[in-house]
C-alpha positions in Angstrom: 132.9 106.5 115.8 134.2 108.1 112.5 137.1 110.6 112.4 134.9 113.6 112.0 132.7 112.6 115.0 135.8 111.9 117.0 137.3 115.3 116.0 134.1 117.1 117.1 134.0 115.2 120.5 137.7 116.1 121.0 137.1 119.8 120.4 133.9 119.8 122.6 136.0 118.3 125.4 138.7 120.8 124.9 136.1 123.6 125.1 134.7 122.2 128.3 138.1 121.9 129.8 138.7 125.6 129.0 135.3 126.5 130.5 136.3 124.8 133.8 139.5 126.9 133.9 137.6 130.0 133.3 135.1 129.3 136.1 137.9 128.8 138.5 139.5 132.2 137.8 138.1 135.3 139.5 140.7 137.9 138.7 139.9 139.7 135.5 143.4 140.2 134.2 144.3 136.6 134.9 141.1 135.4 133.3 141.8 137.3 130.0 145.2 135.7 129.8 143.8 132.2 130.5 141.0 132.6 127.8 143.4 134.1 125.2 146.1 131.4 125.8 143.6 128.6 125.6 141.8 129.9 122.5 145.1 130.2 120.7 145.8 126.6 121.2 142.3 125.4 120.3 142.0 127.2 117.2 145.7 126.6 116.2 146.4 130.3 115.5 149.1 132.7 116.3 147.2 135.0 118.7 143.8 135.4 120.4 142.5 138.6 122.2 139.5 139.7 124.0 138.3 143.3 123.4 135.9 144.8 126.1 133.5 147.5 125.4 133.8 150.6 127.5 130.3 152.1 126.9 131.0 155.4 128.6 133.9 156.2 126.3 132.7 154.2 123.3 136.0 152.5 123.1 137.4 148.9 122.9 140.2 147.9 125.0 142.5 144.9 125.2 145.9 143.8 126.5 148.5 144.1 123.8 150.1 140.7 124.7 149.6 137.8 127.2 150.7 138.9 130.6 151.3 142.4 129.5 150.1 145.4 131.4 149.9 147.6 128.4 146.4 148.4 127.2 145.4 149.0 123.6 142.4 151.3 123.3 140.7 152.5 120.1 137.2 153.8 118.9 134.6 151.0 119.2 133.5 151.6 115.6 136.9 151.0 114.0 138.3 147.7 112.6 136.8 144.3 112.1 136.4 143.9 115.9 134.5 147.2 116.0 132.3 146.0 113.2 131.6 142.8 115.1 130.7 144.7 118.3 128.4 147.2 116.4 126.5 144.5 114.3 126.8 141.5 116.6 127.7 139.4 113.5 130.7 137.1 113.3 133.4 138.1 110.9 135.8 135.6 109.2 138.3 137.6 107.0 140.7 135.6 104.9 142.8 138.5 103.8 142.5 141.6 106.0 144.2 143.9 103.4 141.4 143.3 101.1 138.8 144.2 103.6 137.8 147.8 104.0 136.9 147.4 107.8 140.5 146.5 108.6 142.1 149.1 111.0 145.7 149.5 109.8 146.7 151.6 112.6 146.6 148.8 115.2 149.2 146.8 113.3 151.2 150.0 113.1 150.8 150.6 116.9 151.6 147.0 117.9 154.1 146.1 115.3 152.2 143.0 114.6 151.4 141.8 111.0 147.8 140.6 110.6 147.0 138.2 107.8 143.5 136.8 108.6 141.1 137.3 111.5 138.1 135.7 113.1 136.0 137.8 115.4 132.8 136.9 117.3 130.6 139.1 119.5 130.5 138.4 123.3 127.1 138.8 125.0 126.1 138.7 128.6 123.2 136.8 130.2 120.9 139.7 129.3 121.9 139.5 125.6 123.9 142.8 125.7 127.2 142.8 123.7 130.0 143.5 126.1 133.0 143.1 123.7 134.4 140.6 121.1 136.7 137.6 121.0 139.2 137.8 118.2 141.6 135.1 116.7 144.5 136.1 114.4 146.5 134.3 111.8 145.5 130.7 111.5 148.7 128.7 111.5 147.7 126.7 108.4 145.2 128.2 105.8 142.1 130.1 106.8 139.7 129.9 109.8 137.0 127.4 109.1 133.3 127.2 110.0 134.2 124.8 112.8 136.6 127.5 114.1 133.8 130.0 114.1 131.5 127.6 116.1 134.3 126.8 118.6 135.1 130.5 119.1 131.3 131.4 119.5 131.1 128.7 122.2 134.0 129.9 124.0 132.8 133.6 123.7 129.4 132.8 125.3 131.2 131.1 128.3 133.9 133.8 128.5 131.3 136.6 128.7 129.7 135.2 131.8 133.1 134.6 133.4 134.3 138.0 132.6 131.2 139.7 133.9 131.4 137.6 137.1 135.1 138.7 137.5 134.2 142.4 136.9 131.5 142.2 139.5 133.9 140.5 142.0 136.5 143.1 141.2 133.9 145.9 141.9 132.8 144.4 145.1 136.5 144.1 146.2 137.2 147.7 145.4 134.0 148.7 147.2 134.9 146.6 150.1 138.4 148.1 150.3 136.9 151.6 150.0 134.6 150.9 152.8 137.4 149.6 154.9 139.4 152.7 154.2 136.4 155.0 154.8 135.5 153.2 158.0 139.2 153.5 159.3 139.2 157.1 158.3 135.9 157.8 160.0 137.0 156.0 163.1 140.1 158.1 163.2 138.1 161.2 163.0 135.6 160.1 165.7 138.4 158.9 167.9 140.2 162.2 167.6 136.9 164.1 168.3 136.0 162.2 171.3 139.2 161.1 172.8 139.9 162.6 176.2 142.7 164.8 174.8 140.1 166.2 172.5 137.8 167.7 175.2 137.9 171.4 175.1 139.3 172.7 178.4 141.5 175.6 179.6 140.5 175.6 183.2 141.4 173.2 186.0 138.0 171.7 186.5 137.5 170.4 182.9 141.2 169.5 182.7 140.7 167.3 185.8 137.8 165.6 183.9 140.0 165.0 181.0 142.8 163.5 183.1 140.3 161.2 184.9 139.1 159.8 181.5 142.7 159.2 180.6 143.3 157.2 184.0 140.3 155.0 183.5 140.7 154.3 179.8 142.1 150.8 180.4 139.2 150.0 182.9 135.8 148.7 182.1 134.1 150.0 185.2 130.7 151.6 185.0 130.6 155.5 185.2 128.0 157.9 186.2 128.1 161.5 184.7 126.2 164.2 186.4 125.5 167.7 185.6 122.8 170.1 184.3 121.4 169.8 180.8 123.7 170.9 178.0 127.0 170.5 180.0 128.4 167.8 177.8 127.5 164.6 179.6 127.2 162.6 176.4 130.4 164.0 175.0 132.1 162.7 178.1 130.5 159.3 177.6 131.8 159.1 174.0 135.3 160.3 175.2 135.3 157.5 177.7 134.1 154.8 175.0 136.6 156.0 172.4 139.5 156.0 174.8 138.8 152.5 176.0 139.6 149.0 174.6 136.0 148.9 173.4 136.4 151.8 170.9 136.0 149.6 167.9 132.8 148.3 169.0 129.4 150.1 169.1 128.5 153.1 171.2 124.7 153.1 171.7 122.9 155.9 173.4 119.4 156.1 174.7 117.6 159.0 176.3 115.5 157.4 179.1 113.3 160.5 179.5 112.2 160.6 175.8 110.4 157.2 176.0 107.3 156.2 177.9 107.6 153.1 180.2 105.4 151.1 177.8 108.2 151.4 175.2 111.3 151.7 177.2 111.5 148.1 178.2 111.4 146.8 174.6 113.9 149.5 173.6 116.3 148.4 176.2 115.9 144.5 176.1 114.2 143.8 172.7 111.0 142.0 172.0 109.9 138.6 170.6 107.7 138.1 167.7 104.0 137.6 168.5 104.0 139.4 171.8 101.1 141.6 170.4 99.4 141.7 167.0 101.8 142.8 164.3 104.8 142.8 166.5 108.0 141.5 164.8 111.0 140.2 166.7 113.8 142.8 167.3 116.8 143.3 169.5 117.2 146.1 172.1 119.8 148.6 172.9 121.7 146.2 175.3 122.1 143.6 172.6 123.0 146.3 170.0 125.8 147.5 172.2 127.1 143.8 173.0 130.9 144.2 173.2 130.7 148.0 173.3 129.2 150.7 175.5 125.6 151.5 176.4 125.0 155.1 177.4 121.8 155.7 179.3 121.1 159.4 179.5 118.7 160.7 182.1 118.8 157.4 183.9 117.1 159.2 186.9 113.9 159.3 184.9 113.6 155.4 184.7 110.8 153.8 186.6 111.6 151.5 189.4 110.5 148.4 187.2 113.0 149.4 184.5 115.7 149.9 187.1 115.3 146.5 188.6 115.6 144.9 185.2 118.8 146.8 184.4 120.2 145.9 187.6 119.6 142.2 186.9 121.3 142.5 183.6 124.4 144.2 185.1 124.6 141.5 187.8 123.9 138.5 185.7 125.2 139.7 182.3 122.2 138.1 180.6 118.9 139.5 179.5 115.4 138.3 178.3 113.6 140.0 175.6 109.9 141.2 176.3 107.9 137.9 175.7 111.0 135.8 175.6 112.1 133.1 178.1 115.6 132.3 176.9 118.6 134.2 178.6 120.8 136.1 176.2 124.3 136.7 177.3 125.5 140.3 176.8 128.9 142.0 177.5 128.1 145.8 177.9 129.9 148.7 179.7 127.3 150.9 181.1 127.8 154.6 181.2 125.0 156.7 182.7 124.1 160.4 183.0 121.6 162.4 184.9 120.8 166.0 185.8 119.0 164.8 188.9 120.2 164.5 192.5 120.1 160.7 192.8 120.8 160.8 196.5 117.6 162.8 196.9 115.7 160.5 194.6 116.9 157.5 196.7 115.6 159.3 199.9 112.2 159.7 198.1 112.0 156.2 197.0 112.2 157.0 193.4 115.7 155.5 192.7 117.0 152.1 193.8 120.1 152.4 196.0 121.6 149.1 194.8 121.4 150.3 191.1 123.0 153.6 192.2 126.1 152.0 193.6 126.3 149.6 190.7 126.4 152.5 188.1 128.5 154.9 190.2 131.7 153.1 190.4 133.3 156.2 188.9 131.6 159.5 189.3 132.3 162.6 186.9 130.5 165.8 187.5 130.2 168.4 184.7 130.1 171.9 186.0 127.5 174.3 184.5 129.1 176.9 182.1 128.4 179.8 184.5 130.8 178.2 187.0 133.7 178.0 184.4 133.4 181.1 182.4 137.0 180.8 181.6 136.1 178.0 179.2 133.8 180.2 177.2 136.3 181.8 174.8 138.0 178.6 174.0 134.7 176.8 173.4 133.2 179.6 171.3 136.3 179.7 169.0 136.2 175.8 168.8 132.5 175.8 167.8 133.1 178.6 165.2 136.0 176.6 163.7 133.9 173.6 163.6 131.0 175.3 161.8 133.4 176.7 159.1 134.9 173.2 158.6 131.5 171.5 158.2 130.0 174.0 156.0 133.1 174.7 153.9 133.0 178.5 154.4 136.2 180.7 154.8 137.7 181.0 158.3 135.8 183.4 160.6 136.6 184.8 164.0 134.8 186.4 166.9 135.6 190.0 168.0 137.0 190.7 171.4 133.8 192.5 172.2 131.7 189.4 171.2 134.0 187.2 173.4 133.5 189.5 176.3 129.8 189.5 175.9 129.6 185.7 175.6 131.8 185.2 178.6 129.4 187.6 180.7 126.2 185.5 179.7 124.8 183.0 182.2 124.0 180.4 179.6 121.2 178.5 181.3 121.4 175.9 178.5 125.2 175.5 179.1 127.5 174.3 176.5 124.7 173.2 174.2 123.2 176.7 174.2 126.6 178.4 173.6 127.2 176.1 170.6 123.8 176.9 169.1 124.4 180.6 169.6 127.9 180.4 167.9 126.4 178.5 165.0 123.5 181.1 164.6 126.1 183.9 164.7 128.3 182.2 162.1 125.2 181.6 159.9 124.0 185.2 160.0 127.3 187.1 160.0 127.9 189.5 157.2 131.6 189.3 157.2 134.6 187.2 158.4 134.7 189.0 161.8 131.6 188.6 164.0 130.8 191.8 165.9 128.4 192.9 168.7 125.6 193.8 166.2 125.3 190.1 165.4 124.6 189.0 168.9 121.4 187.8 170.3 119.7 190.6 172.0 119.0 188.7 175.2 122.8 188.5 176.1 123.7 190.7 178.9 126.3 193.5 178.4 129.5 193.1 180.2 129.5 196.8 181.1 126.2 196.7 183.1 124.3 194.1 185.0 121.4 192.5 183.0 117.9 193.7 183.6 115.6 191.4 185.7 113.8 190.1 182.7 116.8 189.7 180.3 118.3 186.6 181.9 117.4 184.0 184.5 117.7 185.5 187.9 120.0 184.1 190.5 118.3 181.8 193.0 116.8 183.6 196.0 117.9 182.6 199.5 115.9 179.6 200.5 113.3 180.1 203.2 113.8 178.6 206.5 113.3 174.9 206.2 113.4 174.9 202.4 115.2 171.8 201.1 117.8 172.0 198.2 115.5 170.2 195.9 112.6 172.5 196.3 115.0 175.5 195.8 116.2 174.0 192.6 112.7 173.2 191.5 111.7 176.7 192.1 114.7 178.0 190.0 113.8 175.6 187.2 110.2 176.7 187.2 111.2 180.4 187.0 113.7 179.7 184.2 111.0 177.8 182.1 108.5 180.5 182.6 111.0 183.1 181.6 112.1 181.2 178.5 108.5 180.7 177.4 107.7 184.4 178.0 110.8 185.4 175.9 109.9 183.1 173.1 106.2 183.9 173.2 105.3 180.3 174.2 107.2 178.7 171.4 108.2 175.5 173.1 110.8 174.5 170.5 112.7 177.8 170.8 112.2 177.8 174.7 113.6 174.3 174.8 116.6 175.3 172.7 117.2 178.4 174.9 117.2 176.1 178.0 119.4 173.4 176.4 116.5 170.8 176.5 114.8 168.7 174.0 111.2 169.7 173.3 109.9 166.5 175.1 112.2 167.2 178.1 110.6 170.8 178.4 107.1 169.4 178.0 107.9 166.9 180.8 109.2 169.6 183.1 106.2 171.8 182.2 103.9 169.0 183.3 105.9 168.4 186.5 105.6 172.0 187.5 102.1 172.4 186.0 103.2 175.3 183.7 100.5 176.1 181.1 101.7 176.0 177.5 
């Protein structure tokens, strides 16, 4: 092998060694230092730099010196490097002071004396120019065509390594932002649903908050009862976020909103091929693994679904629909209902063994009409929440409005009160909400409401009438009245009663009320 061939082979070996070093470096700042240092040695020059193109600002930027944090920035159209980036052509200038492209201000800014320069464009895998590789002041003579080939080879490999390092840096920043946002969101959720965040001024709701605090370190199942709209799901979230499972999933399912044919697959998941076009998917139990599963309106479950839930709670395993492999799950169950489960058990509609399994702790949420002392605090809280979420200036409720709100019966309970406060805030003409903004169906505190203006108090039950039938009669009258007030608009009637539209439809079917 002749000396020329040996020299070429040595230089190729040096370039490959540099490429291996570049490929092992993922931090952009460190990579730029490595490439510049190795290029300086390979080309036997005084200095080498990489200039990266900032397309948004149309600027080139580079470190002033190896290991330095100082960044040099200038217009991407200036200098020999700028010319290379704009044209894509290699520039080999023997005497920069004889070249009109030379940008004297850079030497003046850095204090460096440039004699000759070699600059090549760097392109990514899509062929786009992302910057330039520059070598300054050959130690002996001028840069040769072989130096051009070597720097071009280095530039092509450096461009890929730099783009990879930039991508990894962006991913790391995005990951850090996501971690920070997740922590921030969790703190907000934790503060919102922690037991101390429950809005309460009276003894009954304060007792609920204290009970949640007492069971925060326990993993027992909890049954929350109360009328629709009393805040049963809020209690369930407070229990979850106060517990050791707070960093895991809180999964909620309304059992009354799904037909029996879908409920089982929603709870336990389904295997691929059970029916034509069905793909495999996990159910709510698996989704909540390690966390909490909240089953709202559990009293509406079929006996078949109740039996399967009981089995999961007993064995802590489940089988998907169409599956035969037991899947272990670790789930804390929180359940809620507006039904009298003792009566449902007596009628044979609810399993007694499941009842005692889910009712280790029982929390009853009183209807709003039984705790009117909570209404002012709740109303002001909902108004403050509205202002915060919409970004509007602070608002307040006049004392007359507070009195009127406190006098209302609120058949939809807290949910209905919240919706009314949100409506008032959205429609208010000024920072103070007055009586003129109120819904006309609210009773006046100075006079009893007319018979048609608000749900009537339950009549004394006839001799031999059960509690359940009396409650059913009251429910039927309230639904009929809400439909009459809203001119049979089911969506508005459901909102007035604190129900979902499907929940209202189910009750209308039960009581055979025409829509």
